[in-house]
N, CA, C and O of each residue as an XYZ file, in Angstrom:
824
protein
N     113.576    -38.011    -49.178
C     112.263    -37.413    -49.471
C     111.249    -37.914    -48.466
O     110.962    -39.111    -48.449
N     110.687    -37.043    -47.618
C     109.734    -37.458    -46.636
C     108.326    -37.540    -47.206
O     107.974    -36.817    -48.138
N     107.528    -38.432    -46.632
C     106.201    -38.684    -47.185
C     105.238    -39.012    -46.097
O     105.646    -39.415    -45.008
N     103.923    -38.845    -46.365
C     102.835    -39.275    -45.508
C     101.706    -39.762    -46.336
O     101.529    -39.277    -47.454
N     100.908    -40.715    -45.851
C      99.806    -41.217    -46.652
C      98.608    -40.295    -46.618
O      98.213    -39.777    -45.573
N      98.027    -40.103    -47.831
C      96.803    -39.197    -47.906
C      95.645    -39.819    -47.264
O      95.393    -41.010    -47.450
N      94.917    -39.059    -46.507
C      93.606    -39.497    -45.966
C      92.529    -39.244    -47.064
O      91.938    -38.173    -47.202
N      92.352    -40.306    -47.793
C      91.460    -40.093    -49.004
C      89.977    -39.948    -48.556
O      89.171    -39.426    -49.326
N      89.608    -40.384    -47.362
C      88.270    -40.110    -46.885
C      88.046    -38.583    -46.782
O      87.038    -38.026    -47.216
N      89.050    -37.971    -46.183
C      88.904    -36.506    -46.032
C      88.878    -35.763    -47.396
O      88.107    -34.828    -47.613
N      89.771    -36.239    -48.301
C      89.811    -35.565    -49.632
C      88.527    -35.835    -50.309
O      88.049    -34.957    -51.028
N      87.907    -36.993    -50.146
C      86.619    -37.250    -50.833
C      85.516    -36.364    -50.260
O      84.650    -35.887    -50.994
N      85.553    -36.140    -48.907
C      84.562    -35.229    -48.289
C      84.703    -33.808    -48.802
O      83.708    -33.094    -48.921
N      85.937    -33.381    -49.111
C      86.149    -32.051    -49.509
C      85.793    -31.846    -50.994
O      85.386    -30.763    -51.415
N      85.964    -32.938    -51.771
C      85.668    -32.854    -53.215
C      84.785    -33.999    -53.683
O      85.201    -34.848    -54.472
N      83.563    -34.003    -53.183
C      82.615    -35.164    -53.419
C      82.214    -35.350    -54.872
O      81.780    -36.434    -55.260
N      82.355    -34.297    -55.689
C      81.933    -34.370    -57.114
C      83.070    -34.808    -58.044
O      82.846    -35.029    -59.234
N      84.279    -34.933    -57.508
C      85.415    -35.248    -58.425
C      86.395    -36.268    -57.852
O      87.269    -36.740    -58.578
N      86.275    -36.627    -56.553
C      87.191    -37.538    -55.968
C      86.437    -38.728    -55.369
O      85.745    -38.599    -54.359
N      86.581    -39.836    -55.986
C      85.742    -41.023    -55.599
C      86.609    -42.130    -55.028
O      87.692    -42.380    -55.558
N      86.199    -42.774    -54.016
C      86.930    -43.885    -53.413
C      85.977    -45.012    -53.173
O      84.761    -44.819    -53.164
N      86.536    -46.234    -52.972
C      85.620    -47.381    -52.641
C      84.856    -47.125    -51.372
O      85.256    -46.307    -50.542
N      83.747    -47.832    -51.224
C      82.892    -47.673    -50.080
C      83.712    -48.047    -48.770
O      84.713    -48.763    -48.805
N      83.210    -47.517    -47.670
C      83.804    -47.805    -46.342
C      83.870    -49.308    -46.133
O      84.878    -49.854    -45.683
N      82.735    -49.977    -46.481
C      82.628    -51.431    -46.242
C      83.727    -52.148    -47.063
O      84.360    -53.077    -46.561
N      83.949    -51.727    -48.294
C      85.009    -52.397    -49.124
C      86.380    -52.092    -48.522
O      87.218    -52.987    -48.418
N      86.614    -50.865    -48.130
C      87.968    -50.485    -47.657
C      88.342    -51.180    -46.320
O      89.506    -51.411    -45.993
N      87.254    -51.490    -45.580
C      87.533    -52.144    -44.238
C      87.621    -53.667    -44.337
O      87.996    -54.320    -43.363
N      87.288    -54.242    -45.481
C      87.201    -55.706    -45.629
C      88.061    -56.225    -46.736
O      87.665    -57.149    -47.447
N      89.228    -55.658    -46.902
C      90.190    -56.128    -47.917
C      90.757    -57.434    -47.554
O      91.069    -57.651    -46.383
N      90.920    -58.360    -48.514
C      91.421    -59.653    -48.226
C      92.976    -59.697    -48.466
O      93.505    -58.874    -49.214
N      93.675    -60.644    -47.837
C      95.118    -60.806    -48.024
C      95.405    -61.143    -49.496
O      94.792    -62.039    -50.076
N      96.296    -60.445    -50.044
C      96.662    -60.684    -51.484
C      96.055    -59.632    -52.360
O      96.503    -59.461    -53.494
N      95.019    -58.887    -51.877
C      94.456    -57.836    -52.712
C      95.420    -56.644    -52.868
O      96.161    -56.258    -51.964
N      95.348    -56.112    -54.060
C      96.234    -54.908    -54.397
C      95.425    -53.668    -54.178
O      94.311    -53.553    -54.691
N      95.964    -52.727    -53.419
C      95.283    -51.430    -53.169
C      96.230    -50.294    -53.522
O      97.447    -50.432    -53.400
N      95.669    -49.172    -53.961
C      96.447    -48.019    -54.281
C      96.419    -46.983    -53.131
O      95.366    -46.594    -52.624
N      97.629    -46.571    -52.761
C      97.767    -45.569    -51.749
C      98.462    -44.334    -52.352
O      99.229    -44.450    -53.309
N      98.186    -43.169    -51.785
C      98.750    -41.911    -52.308
C      99.803    -41.482    -51.264
O      99.464    -41.051    -50.162
N     101.064    -41.610    -51.636
C     102.205    -41.210    -50.850
C     102.469    -39.730    -51.071
O     103.054    -39.339    -52.081
N     102.037    -38.914    -50.126
C     102.155    -37.450    -50.328
C     103.513    -36.930    -49.905
O     103.977    -37.215    -48.801
N     104.152    -36.167    -50.783
C     105.462    -35.618    -50.496
C     105.337    -34.434    -49.621
O     104.644    -33.478    -49.971
N     105.980    -34.453    -48.491
C     105.836    -33.404    -47.465
C     106.670    -32.202    -47.742
O     106.386    -31.104    -47.263
N     107.754    -32.415    -48.557
C     108.677    -31.280    -48.907
C     109.071    -31.367    -50.344
O     110.249    -31.299    -50.694
N     108.055    -31.520    -51.188
C     108.284    -31.562    -52.667
C     108.935    -30.338    -53.190
O     108.593    -29.220    -52.804
N     109.886    -30.540    -54.082
C     110.573    -29.427    -54.776
C     109.817    -28.981    -56.005
O     108.963    -29.712    -56.506
N     110.113    -27.803    -56.497
C     109.412    -27.300    -57.688
C     109.579    -28.335    -58.862
O     110.679    -28.839    -59.090
N     108.534    -28.618    -59.550
C     108.556    -29.534    -60.618
C     108.338    -31.006    -60.185
O     108.186    -31.891    -61.026
N     108.329    -31.237    -58.911
C     108.084    -32.640    -58.494
C     106.510    -32.824    -58.244
O     105.799    -31.857    -57.971
N     106.027    -34.095    -58.352
C     104.613    -34.324    -58.129
C     104.201    -34.111    -56.684
O     105.029    -34.171    -55.775
N     102.885    -33.858    -56.474
C     102.360    -33.664    -55.119
C     102.402    -34.939    -54.380
O     102.602    -34.968    -53.165
N     102.202    -36.075    -55.154
C     102.171    -37.419    -54.550
C     102.566    -38.450    -55.506
O     102.516    -38.225    -56.715
N     102.970    -39.611    -55.013
C     103.237    -40.760    -55.844
C     102.113    -41.744    -55.524
O     101.881    -42.097    -54.367
N     101.425    -42.175    -56.576
C     100.305    -43.099    -56.391
C     100.800    -44.521    -56.715
O     101.100    -44.854    -57.861
N     100.870    -45.326    -55.679
C     101.515    -46.618    -55.848
C     100.708    -47.764    -55.258
O      99.893    -47.542    -54.362
N     100.908    -48.929    -55.717
C     100.127    -50.189    -55.367
C     100.881    -50.944    -54.268
O     102.102    -51.095    -54.276
N     100.058    -51.403    -53.329
C     100.554    -52.192    -52.188
C      99.762    -53.491    -52.146
O      98.542    -53.510    -52.304
N     100.507    -54.590    -51.927
C      99.808    -55.897    -51.795
C      99.594    -56.182    -50.294
O     100.556    -56.243    -49.528
N      98.346    -56.351    -49.893
C      97.919    -56.596    -48.525
C      98.494    -57.954    -48.013
O      98.286    -58.994    -48.636
N      99.179    -57.917    -46.929
C      99.742    -59.102    -46.337
C      99.028    -59.541    -44.973
O      99.121    -60.687    -44.534
N      98.336    -58.561    -44.369
C      97.634    -58.874    -43.086
C      96.904    -57.707    -42.638
O      97.145    -56.591    -43.099
N      95.928    -57.941    -41.664
C      95.166    -56.894    -41.015
C      95.055    -57.146    -39.568
O      94.778    -58.279    -39.173
N      95.247    -56.185    -38.760
C      95.082    -56.314    -37.286
C      93.633    -56.394    -36.998
O      92.894    -55.464    -37.324
N      93.162    -57.510    -36.374
C      91.682    -57.678    -36.090
C      91.155    -56.679    -35.070
O      89.948    -56.446    -35.014
N      91.992    -56.109    -34.296
C      91.531    -55.114    -33.321
C      91.477    -53.672    -33.852
O      90.459    -52.990    -33.732
N      92.560    -53.242    -34.424
C      92.613    -51.827    -34.914
C      92.182    -51.694    -36.343
O      91.847    -50.592    -36.779
N      92.176    -52.760    -37.084
C      91.787    -52.738    -38.522
C      92.817    -52.237    -39.469
O      92.603    -52.109    -40.675
N      94.037    -51.933    -38.833
C      95.152    -51.514    -39.676
C      95.696    -52.593    -40.560
O      95.718    -53.755    -40.154
N      96.141    -52.265    -41.762
C      96.697    -53.230    -42.709
C      98.261    -53.180    -42.692
O      98.870    -52.176    -42.320
N      98.832    -54.257    -43.092
C     100.230    -54.311    -43.377
C     100.312    -54.867    -44.838
O      99.649    -55.830    -45.225
N     101.203    -54.153    -45.615
C     101.332    -54.552    -47.040
C     102.670    -54.389    -47.484
O     103.513    -53.858    -46.761
N     102.948    -54.854    -48.742
C     104.283    -54.687    -49.372
C     104.144    -53.897    -50.593
O     103.284    -54.164    -51.433
N     104.996    -52.902    -50.716
C     105.019    -51.952    -51.880
C     105.419    -52.756    -53.146
O     106.436    -53.450    -53.151
N     104.607    -52.649    -54.207
C     104.942    -53.325    -55.430
C     105.513    -52.455    -56.562
O     106.021    -52.957    -57.564
N     105.408    -51.104    -56.359
C     105.920    -50.151    -57.353
C     107.309    -49.751    -57.007
O     107.739    -49.863    -55.859
N     108.025    -49.277    -58.010
C     109.282    -48.634    -57.797
C     109.064    -47.083    -57.776
O     108.740    -46.530    -58.826
N     109.216    -46.403    -56.698
C     108.937    -44.979    -56.657
C     109.818    -44.176    -57.614
O     110.986    -44.489    -57.843
N     109.209    -43.135    -58.155
C     110.069    -42.288    -59.046
C     110.788    -41.171    -58.300
O     111.852    -40.725    -58.729
N     110.204    -40.705    -57.163
C     110.828    -39.580    -56.436
C     111.224    -39.947    -55.033
O     112.270    -39.511    -54.553
N     110.395    -40.756    -54.345
C     110.653    -41.017    -52.883
C     111.728    -42.070    -52.835
O     111.473    -43.255    -53.050
N     112.943    -41.619    -52.548
C     114.072    -42.546    -52.555
C     114.191    -43.425    -51.266
O     114.979    -44.369    -51.202
N     113.357    -43.057    -50.236
C     113.401    -43.843    -49.006
C     112.543    -45.134    -49.052
O     112.518    -45.952    -48.132
N     111.840    -45.241    -50.211
C     111.007    -46.467    -50.436
C     111.495    -47.233    -51.556
O     112.001    -46.680    -52.532
N     111.354    -48.585    -51.449
C     111.809    -49.526    -52.514
C     110.755    -50.630    -52.638
O     110.092    -50.965    -51.656
N     110.599    -51.191    -53.827
C     109.670    -52.304    -53.932
C     109.975    -53.398    -52.933
O     111.143    -53.739    -52.747
N     108.965    -53.964    -52.281
C     109.171    -54.966    -51.299
C     109.194    -54.419    -49.844
O     109.189    -55.208    -48.899
N     109.219    -53.063    -49.657
C     109.205    -52.477    -48.371
C     107.779    -52.653    -47.712
O     106.760    -52.630    -48.402
N     107.758    -52.820    -46.420
C     106.548    -52.972    -45.701
C     105.922    -51.635    -45.448
O     106.613    -50.701    -45.041
N     104.632    -51.508    -45.677
C     103.887    -50.282    -45.431
C     102.660    -50.563    -44.516
O     101.902    -51.501    -44.763
N     102.492    -49.787    -43.526
C     101.332    -49.920    -42.645
C     100.354    -48.791    -42.987
O     100.784    -47.660    -43.212
N      99.095    -49.066    -43.027
C      98.046    -48.121    -43.414
C      96.692    -48.518    -42.894
O      96.491    -49.612    -42.365
N      95.797    -47.626    -43.054
C      94.429    -47.793    -42.545
C      93.438    -47.763    -43.683
O      93.795    -47.363    -44.791
N      92.188    -48.178    -43.445
C      91.174    -48.142    -44.538
C      91.036    -46.699    -45.131
O      90.788    -46.524    -46.324
N      91.203    -45.707    -44.267
C      91.043    -44.298    -44.797
C      92.102    -43.922    -45.758
O      92.019    -42.846    -46.349
N      93.120    -44.751    -45.964
C      94.168    -44.441    -46.890
C      93.991    -45.150    -48.301
O      94.730    -44.874    -49.246
N      92.987    -46.062    -48.381
C      92.826    -46.819    -49.597
C      92.078    -45.999    -50.594
O      90.898    -45.704    -50.405
N      92.769    -45.610    -51.694
C      92.150    -44.813    -52.763
C      91.440    -45.680    -53.831
O      90.448    -45.275    -54.438
N      92.008    -46.908    -54.030
C      91.410    -47.770    -55.051
C      91.951    -49.196    -54.844
O      93.051    -49.391    -54.327
N      91.158    -50.166    -55.256
C      91.604    -51.522    -55.119
C      91.465    -52.201    -56.482
O      90.630    -51.825    -57.305
N      92.335    -53.245    -56.697
C      92.251    -53.949    -57.960
C      91.379    -55.174    -57.682
O      91.647    -55.954    -56.768
N      90.318    -55.323    -58.501
C      89.435    -56.417    -58.419
C      89.907    -57.503    -59.459
O      90.199    -57.157    -60.604
N      89.973    -58.670    -59.103
C      90.444    -59.825    -59.940
C      89.212    -60.427    -60.653
O      88.108    -60.400    -60.109
N      89.404    -60.958    -61.850
C      88.394    -61.603    -62.524
C      87.800    -62.769    -61.727
O      88.571    -63.572    -61.200
N      86.511    -62.903    -61.612
C      85.897    -63.883    -60.746
C      85.253    -63.206    -59.488
O      84.322    -63.735    -58.880
N      85.796    -62.022    -59.140
C      85.208    -61.294    -58.025
C      83.823    -60.735    -58.555
O      83.755    -60.189    -59.656
N      82.738    -60.891    -57.741
C      81.439    -60.350    -58.152
C      81.437    -58.886    -58.556
O      80.593    -58.459    -59.345
N      82.365    -58.124    -58.028
C      82.395    -56.647    -58.285
C      83.335    -56.358    -59.469
O      83.533    -55.187    -59.794
N      83.917    -57.367    -60.124
C      84.855    -57.139    -61.228
C      84.069    -56.852    -62.498
O      83.073    -57.500    -62.822
N      84.587    -55.823    -63.210
C      83.973    -55.461    -64.473
C      85.138    -55.394    -65.505
O      86.187    -54.808    -65.241
N      84.916    -56.000    -66.654
C      85.957    -56.120    -67.654
C      86.568    -54.722    -68.035
O      87.771    -54.565    -68.243
N      85.673    -53.769    -68.105
C      86.105    -52.415    -68.557
C      86.206    -51.473    -67.350
O      86.172    -50.255    -67.529
N      86.328    -52.007    -66.122
C      86.312    -51.205    -64.920
C      87.375    -50.119    -64.874
O      87.148    -49.057    -64.293
N      88.570    -50.376    -65.496
C      89.627    -49.410    -65.444
C      89.615    -48.420    -66.662
O      90.472    -47.547    -66.799
N      88.586    -48.622    -67.526
C      88.469    -47.749    -68.697
C      87.526    -46.570    -68.503
O      86.914    -46.442    -67.443
N      87.405    -45.754    -69.452
C      86.666    -44.495    -69.331
C      85.222    -44.603    -69.884
O      84.948    -45.406    -70.776
N      84.362    -43.823    -69.364
C      82.994    -43.765    -69.865
C      82.635    -42.237    -69.986
O      83.150    -41.392    -69.253
N      81.753    -41.957    -70.922
C      81.328    -40.594    -71.034
C      79.984    -40.430    -70.361
O      79.056    -41.198    -70.611
N      79.879    -39.386    -69.473
C      78.687    -39.166    -68.728
C      78.342    -37.661    -68.750
O      79.223    -36.809    -68.638
N      77.048    -37.363    -68.894
C      76.683    -35.920    -68.907
C      76.693    -35.405    -67.520
O      76.470    -36.162    -66.576
N      76.951    -34.109    -67.356
C      77.083    -33.520    -66.081
C      75.698    -33.388    -65.414
O      75.635    -33.183    -64.201
N      74.624    -33.497    -66.143
C      73.327    -33.572    -65.478
C      73.186    -34.793    -64.551
O      72.499    -34.745    -63.531
N      73.836    -35.849    -64.927
C      73.775    -37.073    -64.154
C      74.381    -36.920    -62.782
O      74.094    -37.717    -61.889
N      75.246    -35.873    -62.584
C      75.929    -35.698    -61.282
C      75.336    -34.634    -60.481
O      75.870    -34.298    -59.424
N      74.192    -34.042    -60.938
C      73.535    -33.045    -60.167
C      72.798    -33.662    -58.912
O      72.243    -34.753    -59.035
N      72.782    -33.032    -57.791
C      71.981    -33.546    -56.643
C      70.567    -33.944    -57.028
O      69.879    -33.182    -57.707
N      70.123    -35.103    -56.615
C      68.787    -35.495    -56.938
C      68.627    -36.119    -58.324
O      67.562    -36.649    -58.642
N      69.652    -36.062    -59.135
C      69.555    -36.581    -60.446
C      70.231    -38.016    -60.494
O      70.273    -38.703    -59.473
N      70.720    -38.424    -61.604
C      71.366    -39.710    -61.728
C      71.197    -40.282    -63.139
O      70.433    -39.773    -63.959
N      71.935    -41.345    -63.378
C      71.887    -42.004    -64.706
C      70.616    -42.799    -64.830
O      70.263    -43.594    -63.959
N      69.911    -42.559    -65.975
C      68.662    -43.296    -66.242
C      68.663    -43.952    -67.628
O      67.801    -44.766    -67.960
N      69.659    -43.564    -68.416
C      69.786    -44.182    -69.743
C      71.235    -44.347    -70.069
O      72.002    -43.398    -69.909
N      71.650    -45.500    -70.517
C      73.061    -45.827    -70.819
C      73.122    -46.851    -71.958
O      72.278    -47.741    -72.063
N      74.114    -46.703    -72.782
C      74.364    -47.656    -73.860
C      75.851    -47.767    -74.062
O      76.655    -46.924    -73.663
N      76.162    -48.888    -74.722
C      77.619    -49.168    -75.010
C      77.794    -49.352    -76.499
O      77.204    -50.239    -77.117
N      78.650    -48.457    -77.076
C      79.032    -48.565    -78.472
C      80.424    -49.059    -78.577
O      81.129    -49.168    -77.574
N      80.863    -49.382    -79.845
C      82.169    -49.848    -80.050
C      83.183    -48.729    -79.788
O      83.030    -47.618    -80.296
N      84.166    -49.013    -79.033
C      85.104    -47.994    -78.646
C      86.160    -47.690    -79.790
O      86.508    -48.589    -80.555
N      86.608    -46.534    -79.878
C      87.577    -46.074    -80.937
C      88.933    -45.930    -80.328
O      89.906    -45.764    -81.063
N      89.059    -45.984    -78.989
C      90.344    -45.832    -78.355
C      90.519    -46.907    -77.264
O      89.540    -47.377    -76.684
N      91.726    -47.269    -77.008
C      92.031    -48.399    -76.094
C      91.447    -48.156    -74.749
O      90.894    -49.082    -74.157
N      91.537    -46.942    -74.218
C      91.103    -46.605    -72.869
C      89.588    -46.262    -72.773
O      89.107    -45.939    -71.687
N      88.849    -46.330    -73.876
C      87.399    -46.034    -73.898
C      86.711    -47.324    -73.707
O      87.001    -48.316    -74.375
N      85.745    -47.312    -72.744
C      84.893    -48.515    -72.577
C      83.751    -48.605    -73.590
O      83.190    -49.675    -73.823
N      83.417    -47.444    -74.193
C      82.291    -47.393    -75.071
C      81.023    -47.006    -74.471
O      80.044    -46.774    -75.181
N      80.983    -46.916    -73.081
C      79.755    -46.561    -72.349
C      79.451    -45.142    -72.443
O      80.360    -44.315    -72.367
N      78.178    -44.785    -72.612
C      77.643    -43.406    -72.627
C      76.481    -43.327    -71.671
O      75.541    -44.118    -71.754
N      76.541    -42.397    -70.786
C      75.519    -42.315    -69.721
C      74.773    -40.967    -69.709
O      75.370    -39.901    -69.862
N      73.473    -41.056    -69.526
C      72.603    -39.855    -69.576
C      71.494    -39.898    -68.563
O      71.166    -40.951    -68.015
N      70.917    -38.734    -68.319
C      69.649    -38.739    -67.506
C      68.447    -39.039    -68.382
O      67.396    -39.425    -67.871
N      68.584    -38.864    -69.727
C      67.486    -39.088    -70.596
C      66.726    -37.760    -70.889
O      65.799    -37.733    -71.699
N      67.146    -36.658    -70.204
C      66.513    -35.345    -70.443
C      67.350    -34.377    -71.240
O      66.930    -33.252    -71.508
N      68.531    -34.813    -71.618
C      69.421    -33.872    -72.364
C      68.899    -33.747    -73.805
O      68.562    -34.747    -74.438
N      68.837    -32.504    -74.315
C      68.432    -32.297    -75.636
C      69.699    -32.138    -76.530
O      70.831    -32.163    -76.046
N      69.460    -31.979    -77.815
C      70.528    -31.982    -78.846
C      71.468    -30.747    -78.559
O      72.684    -30.857    -78.720
N      70.911    -29.616    -78.147
C      71.726    -28.477    -77.884
C      72.661    -28.733    -76.672
O      73.833    -28.357    -76.693
N      72.129    -29.364    -75.650
C      72.925    -29.659    -74.469
C      74.085    -30.562    -74.778
O      75.216    -30.357    -74.339
N      73.751    -31.586    -75.566
C      74.784    -32.576    -75.879
C      75.811    -32.103    -76.889
O      76.893    -32.681    -76.993
N      75.483    -31.060    -77.632
C      76.381    -30.548    -78.653
C      77.503    -29.644    -77.985
O      78.465    -29.251    -78.644
N      77.337    -29.342    -76.678
C      78.335    -28.506    -75.985
C      79.272    -29.480    -75.214
O      78.839    -30.124    -74.258
N      80.548    -29.580    -75.633
C      81.495    -30.496    -74.869
C      81.553    -30.223    -73.381
O      81.818    -31.151    -72.616
N      81.320    -29.003    -72.928
C      81.399    -28.713    -71.521
C      80.446    -29.476    -70.710
O      80.648    -29.666    -69.511
N      79.370    -29.939    -71.352
C      78.268    -30.660    -70.587
C      78.510    -32.124    -70.409
O      77.666    -32.828    -69.856
N      79.624    -32.599    -70.856
C      79.947    -34.050    -70.690
C      81.309    -34.166    -69.968
O      82.165    -33.289    -70.082
N      81.476    -35.264    -69.231
C      82.673    -35.570    -68.510
C      83.182    -36.991    -68.888
O      82.377    -37.851    -69.246
N      84.489    -37.233    -68.810
C      85.016    -38.519    -69.018
C      85.458    -39.065    -67.628
O      86.291    -38.457    -66.956
N      84.898    -40.196    -67.223
C      85.158    -40.770    -65.893
C      85.486    -42.234    -66.004
O      85.064    -42.928    -66.929
N      86.248    -42.679    -65.036
C      86.635    -44.110    -64.831
C      85.358    -44.843    -64.494
O      84.557    -44.343    -63.705
N      85.140    -46.030    -65.075
C      84.014    -46.885    -64.841
C      83.890    -47.222    -63.301
O      82.825    -47.089    -62.698
N      84.972    -47.634    -62.753
C      84.877    -48.015    -61.293
C      84.596    -46.763    -60.433
O      83.974    -46.898    -59.379
N      85.019    -45.581    -60.829
C      84.648    -44.378    -60.071
C      83.125    -44.163    -60.158
O      82.476    -43.774    -59.186
N      82.595    -44.425    -61.328
C      81.068    -44.282    -61.455
C      80.344    -45.304    -60.611
O      79.291    -45.012    -60.045
N      80.890    -46.489    -60.522
C      80.235    -47.533    -59.711
C      80.354    -47.128    -58.210
O      79.425    -47.342    -57.431
N      81.509    -46.543    -57.827
C      81.586    -46.085    -56.419
C      80.583    -45.089    -56.132
O      80.047    -45.089    -55.023
N      80.238    -44.151    -57.102
C      79.202    -43.170    -56.922
C      77.811    -43.825    -56.830
O      76.991    -43.457    -55.988
N      77.566    -44.809    -57.720
C      76.275    -45.394    -57.834
C      76.455    -46.902    -58.047
O      76.616    -47.335    -59.188
N      76.431    -47.731    -56.960
C      76.636    -49.150    -57.048
C      75.716    -49.903    -57.980
O      76.032    -51.001    -58.439
N      74.534    -49.279    -58.264
C      73.501    -49.938    -59.084
C      74.055    -50.055    -60.523
O      73.500    -50.815    -61.316
N      75.116    -49.335    -60.876
C      75.602    -49.348    -62.238
C      76.452    -50.610    -62.540
O      76.779    -50.913    -63.688
N      76.781    -51.308    -61.474
C      77.674    -52.468    -61.643
C      77.244    -53.503    -62.671
O      78.026    -53.883    -63.543
N      75.938    -53.979    -62.563
C      75.450    -55.021    -63.519
C      75.354    -54.447    -64.900
O      75.853    -55.093    -65.821
N      74.739    -53.251    -65.153
C      74.674    -52.752    -66.551
C      76.087    -52.588    -67.160
O      76.245    -52.786    -68.365
N      77.118    -52.231    -66.361
C      78.441    -52.073    -66.937
C      79.022    -53.357    -67.408
O      80.032    -53.341    -68.112
N      78.436    -54.484    -67.056
C      78.960    -55.769    -67.464
C      78.426    -56.123    -68.880
O      78.815    -57.140    -69.453
N      77.530    -55.270    -69.434
C      76.948    -55.534    -70.769
C      77.937    -55.448    -71.896
O      78.939    -54.739    -71.803
N      77.663    -56.167    -72.962
C      78.526    -56.232    -74.090
C      78.275    -54.979    -75.028
O      77.320    -54.232    -74.815
N      79.089    -54.788    -75.991
C      78.986    -53.689    -76.966
C      77.641    -53.936    -77.705
O      77.332    -55.029    -78.180
N      76.885    -52.840    -77.756
C      75.575    -52.917    -78.374
C      74.375    -52.949    -77.405
O      73.222    -52.769    -77.798
N      74.693    -53.180    -76.153
C      73.632    -53.251    -75.105
C      73.300    -51.852    -74.620
O      74.093    -50.915    -74.714
N      72.036    -51.756    -74.076
C      71.535    -50.542    -73.573
C      70.596    -50.799    -72.387
O      69.904    -51.816    -72.356
N      70.572    -49.879    -71.411
C      69.710    -50.032    -70.206
C      69.011    -48.786    -69.924
O      69.496    -47.713    -70.281
N      67.833    -48.866    -69.267
C      67.128    -47.653    -68.823
C      66.428    -47.970    -67.535
O      66.230    -49.127    -67.163
N      66.058    -46.897    -66.864
C      65.223    -47.015    -65.610
C      64.439    -45.732    -65.463
O      64.794    -44.695    -66.025
N      63.349    -45.820    -64.687
C      62.446    -44.701    -64.600
C      62.915    -43.680    -63.595
O      62.408    -42.558    -63.623
N      63.888    -43.993    -62.668
C      64.348    -43.053    -61.711
C      65.643    -43.616    -61.095
O      66.015    -44.763    -61.347
N      66.321    -42.784    -60.281
C      67.621    -43.143    -59.704
C      67.505    -44.364    -58.820
O      68.509    -45.055    -58.647
N      66.371    -44.677    -58.252
C      66.261    -45.852    -57.363
C      65.474    -46.985    -58.016
O      65.178    -47.976    -57.349
N      65.137    -46.876    -59.257
C      64.396    -47.924    -59.960
C      65.291    -49.024    -60.482
O      66.511    -48.867    -60.519
N      64.708    -50.127    -60.881
C      65.508    -51.240    -61.419
C      65.868    -50.996    -62.799
O      65.093    -50.388    -63.538
N      67.057    -51.453    -63.227
C      67.509    -51.351    -64.561
C      66.782    -52.320    -65.520
O      66.544    -53.464    -65.135
N      66.445    -51.937    -66.663
C      65.747    -52.761    -67.641
C      66.592    -52.740    -68.980
O      66.857    -51.678    -69.543
N      66.980    -53.915    -69.436
C      67.683    -53.955    -70.723
C      66.779    -53.572    -71.861
O      65.666    -54.088    -71.962
N      67.235    -52.656    -72.745
C      66.451    -52.244    -73.865
C      66.902    -52.979    -75.126
O      68.089    -52.990    -75.452
N      65.945    -53.596    -75.836
C      66.231    -54.391    -76.988
C      65.958    -53.565    -78.262
O      65.074    -52.709    -78.287
N      66.769    -53.859    -79.353
C      66.490    -53.202    -80.614
C      66.464    -51.723    -80.529
O      65.644    -51.110    -81.211
N      67.337    -51.058    -79.706
C      67.375    -49.601    -79.673
C      68.150    -49.061    -80.746
O      68.934    -49.767    -81.380
N      67.960    -47.763    -81.002
C      68.770    -47.023    -81.952
C      69.099    -45.683    -81.372
O      69.782    -44.884    -82.012
């Protein structure tokens, strides 16, 4: 099975509202030992096979001149038989779809790999999250975070089509200012006056 690595920068440019990747700075400055996810695109996929295999690679080095990385595949592919765990993979920053942050990293968030509910108004051009709170989650993959512009009325919120479920780290990639609020515990809430204003924790909210 032949494969090529997806250029996630190009995919993100084509689908800016639904495909999110780490910032260019983060993708170009990965440390040795960091785990990154690459998309191995099948060039001759058969009917019923996936378009790509999304697998994790451990970075072993980076060329200081070209910026290219060398890593070791840590997953066992399900379809691509020419790859095995432990194989060496060469790739560029434009291929990094996601990275695993370890506890202790300033950008690490406990619920980073979990989901949050966000209204679609928050994703409109010129808009953004201005009110967010965290409630107790009822499902394992739910972070409990709920994000709003603060302008949604009851009728808007009652329509399921007006809300989306998104990965917390994807939301941070869209708006890095969400990093610190997302570290809040269950029961916390934050608000701000505009997309570029400072977040303020709200006490005794209901």
